[in-house]
Each structure stands twice: as C-alpha cells, then as structure tokens.
C-alpha positions in Angstrom: -195.1 -2.9 54.6 -194.5 -2.4 58.3 -197.1 -2.6 61.1 -197.6 1.2 61.2 -198.4 1.2 57.5 -201.0 -1.5 57.9 -202.5 0.4 60.8 -202.7 3.5 58.6 -204.4 1.6 55.8 -206.8 0.0 58.3 -207.7 3.5 59.6 -208.5 4.7 56.1 -210.7 1.6 55.4 -212.6 2.1 58.7 -213.1 5.8 57.8 -214.4 5.1 54.3 -216.7 2.3 55.6 -218.2 4.6 58.2 -218.6 7.3 55.6 -220.4 4.9 53.2 -222.7 3.7 56.0 -223.5 7.2 57.3 -224.4 8.5 53.8 -226.2 5.3 52.6 -228.4 5.2 55.7 -229.0 9.0 55.6 -227.8 9.4 59.2 -226.2 12.5 57.8 -228.4 13.9 55.0 -226.4 16.4 52.9 -227.5 16.7 49.3 -224.0 17.2 48.0 -222.1 14.7 50.1 -221.7 11.6 47.9 -220.8 8.1 49.2 -217.3 6.7 48.6 -218.6 4.2 46.0 -220.2 7.1 44.1 -216.8 8.9 44.1 -215.1 5.8 43.0 -217.5 5.5 40.1 -216.7 9.2 39.2 -213.0 8.3 39.2 -213.6 5.5 36.7 -215.6 7.9 34.6 -212.8 10.5 34.6 -210.2 7.9 33.7 -212.2 6.8 30.7 -212.7 10.4 29.6 -208.9 11.0 29.9 -209.1 14.8 30.5 -208.0 14.3 34.1 -204.5 13.2 33.0 -203.8 16.5 31.2 -205.0 18.3 34.3 -202.7 16.3 36.5 -199.7 17.0 34.2 -200.5 20.7 34.3 -200.6 20.9 38.1 -197.5 18.7 38.5 -195.6 20.8 36.0 -196.3 24.1 37.8 -195.9 22.7 41.3 -192.6 21.0 40.6 -191.2 23.8 38.5 -192.0 26.3 41.3 -190.5 23.9 43.8 -187.3 23.5 41.9 -186.9 27.3 41.6 -187.5 27.6 45.4 -185.0 24.9 46.1 -182.2 26.6 44.1 -182.9 30.1 45.5 -183.5 28.8 49.0 -180.3 26.7 49.3 -178.0 29.4 47.7 -179.5 32.2 49.8 -179.7 30.1 53.0 -176.1 29.0 52.6 -174.9 32.6 52.2 -176.8 33.7 55.3 -175.8 30.7 57.4 -172.1 30.8 56.6 -171.7 34.6 57.2 -172.8 36.0 60.6 -172.4 39.5 59.2 -174.7 38.9 56.3 -177.2 37.2 58.6 -177.1 40.1 61.0 -177.9 42.6 58.3 -180.4 40.5 56.3 -182.3 38.5 58.9 -184.8 41.3 59.6 -185.6 41.5 55.9 -186.2 37.8 55.8 -188.4 37.8 58.8 -190.4 40.7 57.3 -191.0 39.1 53.9 -191.5 35.5 55.1 -195.1 36.0 56.4 -196.3 37.5 53.1 -199.0 35.1 51.7 -198.2 34.0 48.1 -201.9 34.0 47.3 -202.0 37.8 47.8 -199.8 38.2 44.7 -202.4 36.6 42.4 -203.9 39.9 41.2 -200.4 41.4 40.6 -199.2 38.3 38.7 -202.3 38.2 36.6 -201.8 41.8 35.6 -198.2 41.2 34.7 -198.5 37.8 33.0 -202.2 37.1 32.4 -203.5 33.5 32.9 -200.2 31.7 32.4 -197.6 29.4 33.9 -195.6 32.5 35.0 -198.5 33.6 37.1 -198.6 30.3 38.9 -194.9 30.3 39.4 -194.9 33.7 41.1 -197.6 32.6 43.5 -195.9 29.2 44.2 -192.3 30.4 44.6 -192.9 33.3 47.0 -194.1 31.2 49.9 -192.3 27.9 49.1 -188.8 29.4 49.1 -188.9 30.3 52.8 -188.9 26.7 54.3 -185.8 25.8 52.2 -184.0 29.1 53.0 -184.7 29.1 56.7 -183.8 25.4 57.2 -180.7 25.8 55.1 -179.6 28.9 57.0 -180.2 27.2 60.3 -178.3 24.1 59.2 -175.2 26.1 58.1 -175.3 28.4 61.1 -175.3 25.3 63.4 -172.2 23.8 61.8 -169.7 23.1 64.7 -166.8 25.5 64.8 -164.4 22.5 64.9 -165.5 21.6 61.4 -164.6 25.1 60.2 -161.2 24.7 61.9 -160.6 21.4 60.0 -161.4 23.2 56.7 -158.9 26.0 57.6 -156.3 23.5 58.7 -156.4 21.7 55.4 -156.6 25.0 53.5 -159.7 23.9 51.6 -161.2 26.6 49.4 -164.6 28.1 50.3 -166.4 26.7 47.3 -164.9 23.2 47.8 -165.6 23.2 51.5 -169.2 24.3 51.0 -169.9 21.5 48.4 -167.9 18.7 50.0 -168.1 19.4 53.7 -170.8 21.9 54.7 -173.6 20.8 52.4 -173.4 17.1 53.5 -173.2 18.2 57.2 -176.4 20.3 56.8 -178.2 17.9 54.5 -180.8 16.7 57.1 -181.8 20.3 57.8 -182.0 21.1 54.1 -184.2 18.0 53.5 -186.7 19.2 56.2 -187.1 22.4 54.1 -187.4 20.4 50.9 -190.3 18.3 52.3 -192.2 21.3 53.7 -191.6 23.2 50.5 -192.8 20.5 48.2 -196.1 20.1 50.1 -196.6 23.9 50.1 -195.8 24.0 46.4 -198.6 21.6 45.6 -201.0 23.5 47.9 -200.2 26.8 46.2 -200.5 25.3 42.7 -204.0 24.1 43.5 -204.9 27.4 45.1 -203.7 29.6 42.2 -205.5 27.3 39.7 -208.7 27.8 41.7 -208.6 31.6 41.5 -205.9 32.7 39.0 -205.6 30.3 36.1 -208.4 28.3 34.6 -206.4 25.1 34.2 -205.3 22.1 36.2 -206.8 20.2 39.1 -207.6 23.3 41.2 -209.7 24.7 38.5 -211.4 21.3 37.9 -212.5 21.2 41.6 -214.1 24.7 41.2 -215.6 23.8 37.8 -217.3 20.6 39.1 -218.6 22.4 42.2 -220.2 25.1 40.0 -221.7 22.3 37.8 -223.2 20.7 40.9 -221.2 17.5 40.4 -220.0 16.7 43.9 -219.0 13.2 42.9 -216.5 14.6 40.4 -215.4 17.4 42.8 -214.6 14.9 45.5 -212.9 12.6 43.0 -210.6 15.5 42.1 -209.9 16.2 45.8 -209.0 12.5 46.2 -206.5 12.8 43.3 -204.9 15.8 44.8 -204.5 14.0 48.1 -202.9 11.0 46.3 -200.5 13.3 44.5 -199.4 14.8 47.7 -198.7 11.4 49.2 -196.9 10.2 46.1 -194.6 13.3 45.9 -193.7 13.0 49.6 -193.0 9.3 49.2 -190.7 9.9 46.1 -188.8 12.6 48.0 -188.3 10.3 51.0 -187.1 7.5 48.7 -184.6 9.8 47.1 -183.4 11.0 50.5 -182.9 7.5 51.7 -180.7 6.8 48.7 -178.7 10.0 49.2 -178.5 9.9 53.0 -179.0 6.2 54.1 -177.2 6.9 57.4 -179.7 9.4 58.6 -182.5 6.9 58.3 -180.8 4.5 60.6 -181.1 6.9 63.4 -184.3 6.2 65.4 -185.1 9.9 65.8 -183.9 11.5 62.6 -185.3 15.0 63.0 -186.0 15.7 59.3 -187.9 12.5 58.8 -190.6 13.3 61.3 -194.0 13.9 59.6 
C-alpha cells in the first residue's frame, strides 16, 4: 500500500479512537450512539446469526442488476447522441428535462405496478443511475477529434466497426467516469428503496433495527453498507486498470479522480 493509503487508514483509526473515547467518557451523552467496540460486537453477532449474508446478497443483486441495465442503456443512447449532432440537437432538451427527476419519487408508482419486488427496486435504481453513464458517454463521443473521423472515412471503415474499434476506446476514460458515478448511485438507490419500498436487504435492516431500538445493529449495518461501497469502487478501478492500463500512467487521469 502506498503512503496515501496508510494516511487514510491512520485517519480512520484516529476517528474511531476519538469516537470510542468520547462515548466511553460520556463527553457526548447520546442514548443511541454506541461506541465502536459495541458496534464491532454487533457485527460478530450478525455474522454468527448468518441472516446478514442473505441481506447483502439481496442488496448487491438489485444494485448490480440496475447498474448493468443503466450501463447498457446509457452507453448505447450516449453513443447515439454523441455521434450525431442532429440527434443531439433534437434530444438534448429532453435529456436535460428528465435528468433531474429523482428516482425515489417513482417508488409509489413502482409499488403500484410491481408490488414489493425486485422490479420495483430496478425501476427506482435505473431511472437516476442511467444519466451519469449517458451524459459522460455522450460528452466523450461528442469530443472525438474531427481528424479521427477523417481517418475512419479515409479507410472506409463501417460505422459499426468504427464505433466498436475506434470511437469506444477513444472515449473509454469518459465512459468510465460515468460507470463509477453510476455504480455508487446504484448502491445508494438500492438502499433507499429497501428502506421505503421493499422490506428486504440492507436498507430495510437499518430501518428494522432502528425501530427495534438496537443502535448497535443499526450502525453495524451502516458500516457494512459503507464497506460494500468501497469494495465495489475498488473492483471497478481494478477492472479499469486491466482494460486501460495506459490511462493510469497519466498523473492526472481525469476519470480516476475521486
């Protein structure tokens, strides 16, 4: 691990130590703020019970399924808008009008249509998560240098072949920015819809333990959600380094910024 990683770990250790000291000495006296060691004990209790693993699987299934749908739709639609100025001119206003709509507002509609189901979660996840992929893909394709289009025309490469072999690699860094943003948002929306629209998964578990006045278990679930977010981001970065190793050799690769 590099120096920045060790500094980050050190900051977390200092924060948890301060939290433990403040709660143990009652400098901050909140009835429902457990100390880190109490939360750690709750994590051990949950691991022994085993129910948490099913909840993790449910949340990951809905978040990743919704994310994959968003990736496919976003890349295809973004490429179409980015490659065609005429299409972009006629459709961009619609994109800008729909993009601010919060996915969580569709929970009542989705419940009426699909009940408490995976389909409900996917509706709420896909609606907001498709936009980062679409907008970044569109921007990447629209910014392709004109000389690259000239090269494609000179070699008489078909549109489909040029898109897959020339334009997609050229816009990959911009697309990957959208993938990162979209994955984080997919997990957030999966947790949110479980809290208010589907009684399953980690989001529902947080609400359930809060209602049962078990803040130790509630914070333990919050910790697990945070670890999942970090793990998903790390996996995506590792995959991106394998696919585009050259981009990570640049000291200021735009898409790799947090």
